C-alpha atoms as one frame of an Amber mdcrd trajectory, in Angstrom:
protein
   9.957  41.446 -28.262  12.816  43.724 -27.302  12.174  47.407 -26.847  15.150
  49.544 -27.756  14.814  53.265 -28.443  17.680  53.235 -30.934  15.935  50.657
 -33.100  12.284  51.570 -32.579  11.971  54.343 -35.146  14.101  52.419 -37.616
  12.013  49.257 -37.434   8.720  51.144 -37.706   9.721  53.502 -40.510   8.777
  52.495 -44.040   9.077  54.012 -47.477  12.237  55.211 -49.190  14.014  53.908
 -52.219  14.110  50.330 -53.436  17.172  48.475 -54.612  17.406  46.589 -57.865
  17.922  42.850 -57.683  21.639  42.182 -57.239  23.571  40.440 -59.948  25.066
  37.055 -59.261  28.826  36.938 -58.825  31.515  39.238 -57.513  30.751  42.940
 -57.434  32.709  44.966 -60.035  35.453  46.977 -58.404  35.719  44.566 -55.505
  38.431  42.399 -57.044  40.742  40.122 -55.157  43.546  38.058 -56.609  43.081
  34.361 -56.009  45.760  31.731 -56.467  44.453  28.596 -54.838  45.386  24.978
 -55.276  42.408  23.069 -53.897  43.017  21.879 -50.354  41.205  18.745 -49.382
  40.389  17.254 -46.024  38.115  14.520 -44.758  34.735  15.124 -43.232  35.077
  14.893 -39.485  34.260  11.654 -37.760  32.368  11.439 -34.487  35.435  12.665
 -32.591  37.879  15.360 -33.694  40.944  13.128 -33.345  41.456  11.156 -36.539
  43.997   8.344 -36.732  44.916   9.019 -40.353  44.386  12.160 -42.337  46.157
  14.026 -45.106  47.804  17.337 -44.285  46.285  19.893 -46.631  48.070  23.167
 -47.105  46.500  26.086 -45.286  45.324  29.097 -47.270  47.550  32.125 -46.589
  46.839  35.742 -47.444  49.258  38.438 -48.552  48.790  42.163 -49.255  50.992
  44.023 -51.744  51.923  47.725 -51.623  48.817  48.712 -53.580  46.565  46.972
 -51.044  45.590  44.094 -53.351  45.019  40.831 -51.484  46.429  37.553 -52.796
  45.257  34.240 -51.365  47.464  31.196 -51.872  48.370  27.854 -50.359  51.955
  28.312 -51.579  53.133  30.933 -49.066  56.856  30.411 -49.663  56.418  31.999
 -53.082  55.444  35.321 -51.473  57.294  35.341 -48.152  60.568  36.110 -49.925
  59.110  39.048 -51.876  59.574  42.473 -50.300  56.427  43.797 -51.987  54.162
  41.372 -50.080  53.221  41.252 -46.413  51.461  38.225 -44.932  48.172  39.077
 -43.236  46.525  36.901 -40.615  43.533  37.252 -38.342  44.407  37.435 -34.655
  41.794  37.896 -31.952  42.449  39.443 -28.565  40.624  39.043 -25.276  37.755
  41.513 -25.198  38.383  44.492 -22.874  35.642  44.954 -20.286  35.037  47.989
 -18.050  36.437  47.819 -14.508  32.924  48.099 -13.058  31.491  45.393 -15.321
  29.904  42.494 -13.454  29.290  39.320 -15.499  26.394  36.999 -14.819  27.031
  34.492 -11.985  27.116  31.677 -14.559  27.429  31.753 -18.355  24.119  31.458
 -20.203  24.033  28.624 -22.724  20.466  29.344 -23.867  18.192  32.395 -23.993
  16.090  33.074 -20.881  12.463  31.985 -20.864  11.316  35.565 -20.362  12.565
  37.913 -23.114  14.834  40.645 -21.838  14.699  44.377 -22.549  17.893  46.267
 -23.281  17.678  49.951 -22.468  18.457  52.506 -25.152  21.136  54.173 -23.024
  22.822  50.809 -22.442  23.049  50.052 -26.163  24.362  53.541 -26.895  27.077
  53.252 -24.240  28.162  49.803 -25.423  28.262  50.736 -29.107  30.111  53.962
 -28.423  32.703  52.194 -26.250  33.557  49.385 -28.643  33.273  51.394 -31.856
  35.966  53.630 -30.397  38.155  50.752 -29.213  38.064  48.945 -32.558  38.069
  51.960 -34.864  34.598  51.516 -36.348  31.934  54.103 -37.084  28.901  53.832
 -34.817  26.300  53.878 -37.653  27.919  50.777 -39.160  27.794  48.920 -35.848
  24.121  49.869 -35.331  23.409  48.706 -38.893  24.990  45.283 -38.309  23.133
  44.828 -35.005  19.864  45.808 -36.707  20.373  43.398 -39.605  21.677  40.552
 -37.445  19.268  40.452 -34.511  16.850  43.419 -34.676  18.354  44.406 -31.292
  17.263  41.147 -29.637  20.025  40.110 -27.180  18.601  36.572 -26.923  18.501
  35.851 -30.670  19.790  32.457 -31.875  20.176  31.703 -35.585  19.828  28.330
 -37.270  23.598  28.384 -37.864  24.298  28.731 -34.136  25.092  32.461 -34.015
  23.896  34.183 -30.851  23.155  37.566 -29.339  22.940  41.130 -30.608  25.701
  40.778 -33.209  25.153  37.046 -33.790  28.555  35.954 -32.560  29.616  32.387
 -33.389  30.642  30.107 -30.472  34.198  29.472 -31.685  34.922  33.130 -32.340
  33.471  34.032 -28.946  35.786  31.546 -27.223  38.853  32.904 -29.025  38.017
  36.378 -27.707  37.456  35.294 -24.124  33.681  35.830 -24.216  32.237  33.969
 -21.228  28.553  34.861 -21.735  27.613  35.079 -25.405  24.143  36.471 -24.618
  25.477  39.325 -22.506  25.064  42.556 -24.559  28.389  44.026 -23.416  30.434
  40.916 -24.237  28.551  40.162 -27.446  29.003  43.636 -28.929  32.634  43.673
 -27.786  33.207  40.433 -29.688  31.136  41.418 -32.713  32.857  44.762 -33.176
  36.273  43.142 -32.830  35.337  40.590 -35.492  33.999  43.280 -37.843  37.164
  45.304 -37.268  39.300  42.288 -38.174  37.335  41.866 -41.406  37.980  45.544
 -42.203  41.700  45.044 -41.531  41.718  41.976 -43.752  39.865  43.331 -46.783
  40.304  47.129 -46.494  36.844  47.497 -48.001  33.598  48.058 -46.094  31.326
  46.007 -48.357  33.724  43.078 -48.469  34.102  43.233 -44.681  30.316  43.175
 -44.240  30.047  40.284 -46.713  32.707  38.404 -44.722  30.796  39.087 -41.500
  27.790  37.340 -43.052  29.300  34.551 -45.158  32.750  34.180 -43.610  36.092
  35.454 -44.951  36.801  32.161 -46.709  33.817  32.682 -49.007  34.903  36.220
 -49.859  38.362  34.881 -50.681  36.956  31.987 -52.686  34.704  34.140 -54.867
  37.075  37.077 -55.221  34.477  39.520 -53.886  30.974  39.493 -52.443  29.814
  35.849 -52.671  26.990  35.146 -55.155  24.538  34.013 -52.465  21.194  35.827
 -52.392  21.382  36.132 -48.623  24.842  37.708 -48.628  24.102  39.983 -51.598
  20.952  41.140 -49.808  22.715  41.418 -46.462  25.350  43.797 -47.807  22.694
  46.011 -49.391  20.651  46.078 -46.202  23.578  46.882 -43.914  24.750  49.664
 -46.230  21.216  51.092 -46.337  20.874  50.856 -42.556  24.236  52.513 -42.051
  23.163  55.500 -44.141  19.865  55.584 -42.275  21.553  55.741 -38.879  23.809
  58.534 -40.132  20.640  60.484 -40.860  19.058  59.856 -37.483  17.506  56.404
 -37.681  15.228  56.389 -40.743  15.380  53.018 -42.484  14.116  52.768 -46.065
  11.985  49.973 -47.444  14.514  47.735 -49.205  13.540  45.500 -52.122  15.549
  42.303 -52.128  16.406  39.596 -54.629  13.638  36.961 -54.767  11.688  38.832
 -52.126   8.997  41.497 -52.319  10.026  43.087 -49.040  12.989  42.753 -46.729
  12.770  40.256 -43.885  15.548  39.648 -41.406  17.919  37.217 -43.066  18.329
  34.951 -40.051  15.645  32.529 -38.959  15.959  33.468 -35.328  14.773  31.125
 -32.624  15.798  29.619 -29.318  18.264  26.976 -30.511  20.457  26.163 -33.549
  19.203  23.914 -36.324  20.243  20.285 -36.688  23.002  19.491 -39.158  24.844
  16.437 -40.418  27.288  17.131 -37.588  27.089  18.950 -34.266  30.210  20.809
 -33.181  30.453  20.896 -29.374  32.671  23.559 -27.826  34.359  23.547 -24.418
  32.112  26.499 -23.507  29.073  24.201 -23.673  27.686  25.861 -26.802  27.076
  23.994 -30.051  26.605  24.747 -33.721  25.479  22.624 -36.672  27.639  21.670
 -39.640  26.990  20.187 -43.053  30.592  19.041 -43.062  33.773  19.664 -41.099
  37.080  19.837 -42.961  40.503  19.336 -41.399  42.902  22.167 -42.275  45.593
  22.371 -39.596  45.397  23.999 -37.113  41.666  24.560 -37.709  38.429  22.728
 -38.253  36.621  24.487 -41.102  32.942  24.252 -40.217  30.746  24.470 -43.307
  27.054  25.172 -42.993  24.520  26.737 -45.397  27.054  28.429 -47.711  29.200
  29.575 -44.786  32.650  28.433 -43.772  33.965  29.094 -40.260  37.601  28.397
 -39.302  37.692  27.261 -35.668  40.800  26.459 -33.672  40.870  22.767 -32.812
  41.712  23.321 -29.166  38.357  25.113 -28.704  36.367  22.083 -29.863  35.414
  19.389 -27.370  33.902  16.955 -29.865  32.305  16.661 -33.283  29.290  14.401
 -33.300  27.819  12.840 -36.410  24.042  12.832 -36.620  22.453   9.459 -36.079
């Protein structure tokens, strides 16, 4: 178990108000405009290079003057309109302090002996990267709490790792060399959360995208109708308010659950899927299917969809 002063009181505290079971579907008031012609692509073969494949149109996103997002695979229709601006997600290399010293070699798996992250270390990291990426510290603490319970060695069944459960492909795009390192992981996680805020201009939609992926938020025109994601958004919002008040976390009643449990099944290694996506970093993640949408592989697993640049993927292996 990890011992972190920031999280200790929050994890131990009980009581407080309960939430009603969330309704299925998009949340009222969180409306996006969707104009999507279904893009198709083959499930990936054992290797990412396919001899023949159709060229599906990539989904583009545009924001009008009112802030409303439109998602379409017919971008030419909007590029000529002055009222629309195309929005895309771009990641930058994470900035690290001059005195930062990375591990001698990147860690591809959690250490045998659980590590302890000091309270002061977490506070310094969160303060640094909340400032850099324009996020409020209580929100970052809330996401860390919900994602990993402040365990820097956490690994989810989907292949997410570390304090903010960073995915291998996203980590590579940001120049993360050690996904289990608290400094690098929080730097990457806060950048990703910031990009979701830039994309959706709405905190709840950004948090939903952090959990289920931006493609699912686009697809459903709001918070996806998955119990996990509906619950996740409620929990993060409750935790954020708790951290604003000094760390008290209420007992949260969830859909199909008598009491909140961390939404990830955290362990030491990812689950097995129909496919295993192998990255050049040496990390892997499972996939139910992998869809070709140039210039990305869209990795689909357990209601999530992750766009990953093809040049970051070493191979895609089909389960025997």
